[in-house]
C-alpha positions as CSV (number, residue, x, y, z in Angstrom):
1,M,30.4,1.6,31.4
2,L,32.3,0.6,27.9
3,H,35.6,-1.0,27.1
4,W,36.6,-1.9,23.7
5,S,36.6,-5.8,24.4
6,N,33.1,-5.4,25.7
7,F,31.5,-3.9,22.5
8,A,33.6,-4.7,19.4
9,I,35.6,-7.7,20.3
10,D,32.5,-10.1,22.1
11,T,29.6,-8.5,20.0
12,C,31.1,-8.2,16.0
13,K,32.8,-11.9,16.3
14,R,29.6,-13.4,17.3
15,W,28.1,-11.2,14.3
16,V,30.6,-12.3,12.1
17,K,30.0,-15.9,12.6
18,T,26.1,-15.4,11.9
19,V,26.5,-13.1,8.9
20,A,26.5,-16.2,6.8
21,L,22.7,-17.6,8.2
22,A,22.0,-13.9,7.8
23,I,22.3,-14.0,4.4
24,L,21.3,-17.4,3.5
25,L,17.7,-16.5,5.6
26,F,17.6,-13.3,3.3
27,A,18.1,-15.1,0.2
28,L,15.8,-17.2,1.1
29,G,13.0,-14.4,1.4
30,L,12.6,-14.7,5.3
31,G,12.6,-10.7,4.9
32,F,11.6,-8.9,8.5
33,S,8.9,-6.4,9.0
34,S,6.8,-4.5,11.3
35,V,3.2,-4.5,11.9
36,A,1.1,-1.8,10.8
37,C,-2.1,-0.6,12.6
38,A,-4.0,2.6,13.2
39,A,-2.2,3.5,16.3
40,K,1.1,3.8,14.5
41,R,2.8,6.4,12.5
42,P,3.1,6.0,8.5
43,S,6.3,4.1,7.9
44,S,7.2,5.3,4.2
45,M,10.3,3.3,3.4
46,P,9.6,1.0,0.7
47,A,8.9,-2.5,1.7
48,G,11.6,-5.2,0.9
49,N,13.6,-2.6,-0.4
50,A,17.3,-3.4,0.7
51,I,18.4,0.3,1.1
52,T,22.3,0.8,1.6
53,D,22.9,4.3,1.4
54,G,22.9,6.6,4.1
55,G,21.1,9.6,2.6
56,A,18.1,7.6,1.5
57,L,17.5,6.5,4.7
58,L,17.7,9.6,6.3
59,R,15.2,10.8,3.8
60,Y,12.9,7.9,4.3
61,A,13.4,8.0,8.1
62,L,11.4,11.9,7.9
63,P,8.3,11.6,9.9
64,I,6.1,12.7,7.1
65,D,2.8,11.2,5.1
66,N,3.0,12.6,1.6
67,Q,2.7,9.7,-0.5
68,T,3.2,11.5,-3.7
69,V,6.2,13.1,-2.6
70,R,7.3,9.4,-1.5
71,E,6.7,8.4,-5.1
72,L,9.1,11.2,-6.1
73,Q,12.0,10.0,-4.2
74,T,11.6,6.6,-4.6
75,S,11.7,6.6,-8.3
76,L,14.7,8.7,-8.1
77,E,16.3,6.6,-5.9
78,D,16.0,3.8,-7.9
79,I,18.6,5.1,-10.4
80,S,20.7,3.8,-7.9
81,N,19.6,0.3,-8.6
82,H,20.3,0.2,-12.6
83,I,23.2,3.0,-13.0
84,R,26.2,0.5,-12.5
85,A,25.0,-2.1,-14.8
86,K,24.4,1.1,-17.3
87,R,20.4,0.0,-17.7
88,W,19.3,2.8,-19.6
89,G,15.4,1.4,-19.9
90,P,14.5,1.5,-16.3
91,I,16.8,4.6,-15.7
92,S,14.6,6.9,-18.4
93,S,11.1,5.0,-17.0
94,D,12.2,6.5,-13.7
95,V,13.4,9.7,-14.4
96,S,10.4,10.5,-16.7
97,K,8.4,9.1,-13.5
98,A,9.5,11.9,-11.6
99,S,9.4,14.4,-13.9
100,R,5.6,13.6,-14.7
101,I,5.1,14.1,-10.8
102,L,6.5,17.4,-11.0
103,N,4.7,18.8,-13.3
104,Q,1.4,17.1,-12.9
105,R,1.0,16.1,-9.3
106,E,2.8,19.6,-8.0
107,S,-0.5,20.9,-5.6
108,E,-0.4,17.6,-3.9
109,I,3.5,18.1,-2.6
110,L,2.9,21.5,-1.6
111,K,-0.5,20.3,0.3
112,S,1.7,19.0,3.1
113,I,3.7,22.2,3.4
114,P,2.9,24.5,6.4
115,E,1.6,28.1,5.3
116,A,4.9,30.0,5.9
117,Q,7.3,27.2,4.0
118,Q,4.8,27.8,0.9
119,A,7.0,30.1,-1.1
120,K,10.9,28.4,-0.1
121,A,8.7,24.9,-1.3
122,E,8.1,26.4,-4.3
123,T,11.4,27.6,-5.0
124,L,12.7,24.1,-3.9
125,L,10.4,22.8,-7.2
126,A,11.4,25.0,-9.2
127,Q,14.7,23.8,-8.7
128,T,14.1,20.2,-8.8
129,K,12.1,20.9,-12.1
130,E,14.9,22.5,-13.5
131,E,17.5,19.4,-12.5
132,T,15.2,16.5,-13.6
133,S,15.2,17.9,-17.0
134,Q,18.7,18.4,-17.3
135,L,19.1,14.8,-16.1
136,Q,16.6,13.5,-18.6
137,T,19.2,15.6,-20.9
138,A,21.9,13.3,-19.5
139,V,19.7,10.2,-19.6
140,E,19.2,10.6,-23.3
141,A,22.6,11.0,-23.4
142,K,23.5,8.4,-21.6
143,N,26.3,10.1,-19.6
144,R,26.6,8.2,-16.6
145,E,28.7,10.4,-14.5
146,K,26.6,13.4,-15.2
147,V,23.4,11.1,-14.2
148,I,25.4,10.6,-10.5
149,E,26.0,14.0,-10.0
150,L,22.3,14.9,-11.3
151,Q,20.8,12.4,-9.5
152,A,22.6,13.2,-5.7
153,D,21.6,17.3,-6.7
154,V,17.7,16.1,-7.2
155,L,17.4,13.9,-4.5
156,A,18.9,17.0,-2.3
157,W,16.2,19.2,-3.1
158,V,13.8,16.6,-3.0
159,G,15.1,15.8,0.8
160,E,15.0,19.5,1.4
161,L,11.1,19.9,0.5
162,E,10.5,16.4,2.6
163,E,12.0,18.4,5.8
164,L,9.6,21.5,5.2
165,M,6.8,18.9,5.6
166,V,7.7,18.3,9.5
167,A,6.2,21.2,10.8
168,E,6.7,20.4,14.7
169,F,8.3,17.1,16.8
170,P,6.1,14.7,16.5
171,Y,6.0,13.1,19.7
172,K,7.0,13.9,23.5
173,V,10.4,12.5,25.2
174,P,9.4,10.4,28.8
175,A,9.3,13.0,31.5
176,K,12.0,10.9,32.8
177,Y,14.9,11.9,30.4
178,A,13.6,15.7,31.1
179,N,17.6,16.1,32.3
180,L,19.0,14.9,28.8
181,P,19.9,17.3,26.2
182,Q,17.5,16.8,23.1
183,L,17.8,17.0,19.6
184,Q,14.2,18.3,17.8
185,G,15.2,17.6,14.3
186,R,18.3,17.2,12.7
187,A,21.8,18.7,12.5
188,T,24.7,18.4,10.3
189,V,28.1,17.8,12.4
190,L,31.8,18.0,10.6
191,V,34.2,16.3,12.1
192,E,38.0,17.3,11.0
193,T,40.5,14.2,11.4
194,E,44.2,13.5,11.0
195,K,42.9,11.9,7.5
196,G,40.5,14.6,5.9
197,Q,37.1,15.4,6.6
198,I,33.7,13.6,7.7
199,T,30.4,15.3,7.2
200,M,27.3,13.2,9.1
201,V,23.7,14.2,9.5
202,V,22.5,13.1,12.9
203,D,18.7,12.2,13.0
204,G,16.6,13.8,16.4
205,Y,13.3,12.6,14.6
206,S,14.5,9.2,15.3
207,A,16.9,9.3,18.5
208,P,16.2,13.1,19.9
209,L,18.5,11.7,23.2
210,T,21.2,9.9,21.7
211,A,21.6,13.0,18.7
212,G,20.9,15.6,21.4
213,N,24.0,14.4,24.2
214,F,26.2,13.8,20.6
215,V,25.6,17.2,19.1
216,D,26.0,18.8,22.6
217,L,28.8,17.1,23.5
218,V,30.0,18.5,19.9
219,D,29.0,22.2,21.3
220,R,30.8,21.3,24.0
221,G,34.4,20.3,21.8
222,F,34.6,16.8,24.0
223,Y,35.7,15.2,21.0
224,D,38.5,17.3,19.9
225,G,41.9,15.9,20.4
226,L,40.2,12.1,21.1
227,P,41.6,9.1,19.4
228,F,40.1,6.7,17.0
229,I,40.1,2.8,18.1
230,R,39.8,0.5,15.6
231,S,39.6,-3.3,15.7
232,E,40.2,-4.7,12.0
233,E,38.0,-7.9,13.1
234,S,34.7,-6.1,13.9
235,Y,34.8,-3.5,11.5
236,V,33.7,-0.6,13.7
237,L,35.8,3.0,14.1
238,Q,35.1,4.2,17.7
239,T,36.1,7.4,19.5
240,G,35.2,9.1,22.9
241,D,36.3,7.7,25.0
242,P,38.5,10.6,27.4
243,A,41.4,10.8,28.8
244,G,41.3,9.8,32.4
245,P,39.5,7.2,34.7
246,E,36.6,8.3,33.1
247,V,35.2,6.5,30.4
248,G,32.2,8.9,29.3
249,F,31.3,12.3,30.1
250,L,31.2,13.7,33.2
251,D,28.9,16.8,33.6
252,P,31.2,19.7,35.2
253,A,27.5,21.5,36.0
254,T,26.3,19.0,38.4
255,N,29.6,16.6,38.4
256,K,27.4,13.7,37.8
257,Y,28.3,11.1,34.9
258,R,25.9,11.0,32.5
259,N,24.4,8.4,30.7
260,V,22.0,8.1,27.7
261,P,19.4,5.1,27.5
262,L,19.0,2.6,24.6
263,E,16.8,4.3,21.9
264,V,15.1,2.4,18.7
265,L,12.7,4.2,17.0
266,V,10.8,1.1,15.2
267,R,9.4,1.5,11.7
268,G,5.7,2.0,11.9
269,D,5.9,3.5,15.9
270,K,5.4,6.4,16.8
271,E,8.1,7.0,19.2
272,P,11.2,4.9,20.3
273,T,11.3,2.0,22.3
274,Y,14.0,2.6,25.8
275,G,15.9,1.1,27.5
276,I,15.6,-2.8,25.8
277,T,16.6,-4.4,22.9
278,L,14.7,-5.0,20.7
279,E,15.6,-8.2,21.4
280,D,14.8,-8.6,25.1
281,A,11.0,-6.7,24.0
282,G,10.3,-9.5,21.8
283,R,10.5,-7.8,18.5
284,Y,12.3,-10.0,16.6
285,R,11.0,-9.1,13.6
286,D,10.6,-5.5,14.0
287,L,13.1,-3.0,11.7
288,P,14.5,0.5,13.1
289,V,13.7,3.0,11.0
290,L,17.9,3.5,11.3
291,P,19.3,0.3,10.1
292,F,23.0,-0.8,10.1
293,S,22.9,-1.8,6.5
294,A,24.7,1.6,5.4
295,F,28.7,1.9,5.4
296,G,29.2,4.9,7.6
297,A,26.1,4.4,10.1
298,V,26.7,6.4,13.7
299,A,25.6,4.5,16.5
300,M,26.2,5.0,20.2
301,A,28.2,2.5,22.0
302,R,27.4,0.6,25.6
303,A,28.0,-2.0,28.0
304,E,26.7,-5.1,26.2
305,S,25.0,-5.9,29.4
306,E,23.7,-2.8,30.1
307,P,21.4,-1.2,27.7
308,D,21.6,2.3,29.2
309,S,25.1,2.9,29.9
310,G,26.2,5.1,26.4
311,S,27.6,8.5,27.6
312,S,29.9,9.9,24.8
313,Q,31.5,6.9,23.2
314,F,30.2,6.2,19.8
315,F,31.1,4.4,16.4
316,F,31.3,4.0,12.9
317,F,30.2,0.9,11.0
318,L,32.1,0.1,8.6
319,F,31.1,-3.3,7.1
320,E,29.9,-3.8,3.2
321,P,26.2,-3.1,3.7
322,E,25.5,-6.0,0.9
323,L,26.1,-8.3,4.0
324,T,24.4,-6.6,6.6
325,P,20.2,-6.3,5.2
326,A,18.6,-4.5,7.9
327,G,16.9,-6.4,10.5
328,L,19.1,-9.4,9.8
329,N,22.6,-8.9,11.9
330,L,23.1,-8.7,15.5
331,L,23.5,-4.9,15.6
332,D,19.9,-3.7,14.6
333,G,17.7,-2.8,17.9
334,R,20.8,-4.0,20.3
335,Y,22.4,-0.5,19.6
336,A,21.3,2.8,19.1
337,V,21.8,4.4,15.0
338,F,21.2,8.3,15.6
339,G,23.0,9.1,12.1
340,Y,25.1,8.4,8.7
341,V,28.3,9.8,7.2
342,T,27.2,11.7,4.2
343,E,30.3,13.1,3.0
344,G,33.8,11.0,3.7
345,K,33.5,7.5,3.3
346,E,36.8,7.5,1.9
347,V,38.1,9.4,5.2
348,L,36.8,6.4,7.4
349,E,38.7,3.8,5.3
350,K,42.0,5.3,5.9
351,L,41.7,5.9,9.9
352,K,43.1,3.8,11.8
353,Q,43.6,3.3,15.9
354,G,45.4,5.9,17.5
355,D,44.5,8.7,14.8
356,K,43.1,11.8,16.5
357,I,40.1,14.0,15.5
358,V,41.6,17.4,15.0
359,S,37.7,19.4,15.9
360,A,34.1,18.5,15.4
361,K,31.4,21.2,15.1
362,V,27.9,21.6,14.2
363,I,27.3,23.3,10.8
364,K,23.6,22.8,10.5
365,G,20.5,22.3,12.4
366,A,22.5,23.9,16.1
367,E,18.8,25.7,16.7
368,N,17.2,22.4,16.8
369,L,19.1,21.4,20.0
370,V,17.2,21.8,23.3
371,L,18.9,21.9,26.6
372,P,17.8,21.0,29.8
373,Q,16.3,23.6,32.1
374,A,18.9,24.1,35.2
375,A,17.0,22.6,38.3
């Protein structure tokens, strides 16, 4: 199965050696993109936008096709590109565009909301308009801290609106994986560690088996009390290796070792690719919907030579995102990202080898976990 030397040392040493080349290629404009075709689901992430925030990546990963709400989101996300340098002109333009969309094109947003969710969507839109107005006032006052706070709030409302647009799970997982748990939607997991709390959102839309396996193990209390492993030169924080000879999860109901396949959803594809790395599949130029471009990416660990050897061990990615653009590192397409840390990134920086998980629990989205039916 997986040992630390298999994943962290061998893979990440080679990755660090090539990161300089990756940066050079990126600077030369050799961006990679997937080929769109009619049979593929819409890819809503802005072309060429090197997103390094897990929250933004999760919003763009939602399987929706509403151009108006994506324009709204993109204008609000763009504030982050300017706020550090206090470029108030572009920030003001972004907020003005968002305000126009909310006030003049509301019906275009609501048309993608199922009838049963219309009332909730209208309430969310009203809250979004109100806070966008407050955001506009903060921008006029050049109150940087308030702008950052309100941008996060407004984007949270927009994210909830976008989630309402997903009426049903967009595809069927292959029948041969029917014995595995599936997360048909999203779940939020709170991890209490000895150094503080970490909140992560796991995405079943992009990785239903990987996320489903993880949420099932959280529900079982599998991770409670387990230690972290961290190698300073590999930029990852890993856990999930239980005490004893096993290096993964042995299902007590079947007395069998549970493996999950490598599962990577490519931007533009209708469903994930299973059981093979994108490199081995010859898809060198394709970008995963959930890339390793954000600090705090959460991914399934596995033996390097065995794509389908994932079980219970997972890792947090801790490298600076500016040096790991999507598609230009050795991890994208080779390991399955299934979520991102949304709160507690400062805790990740403090955790060392030997620190432990006190508890992990699902605090939102538990109803999206679908367990296999007993034979």
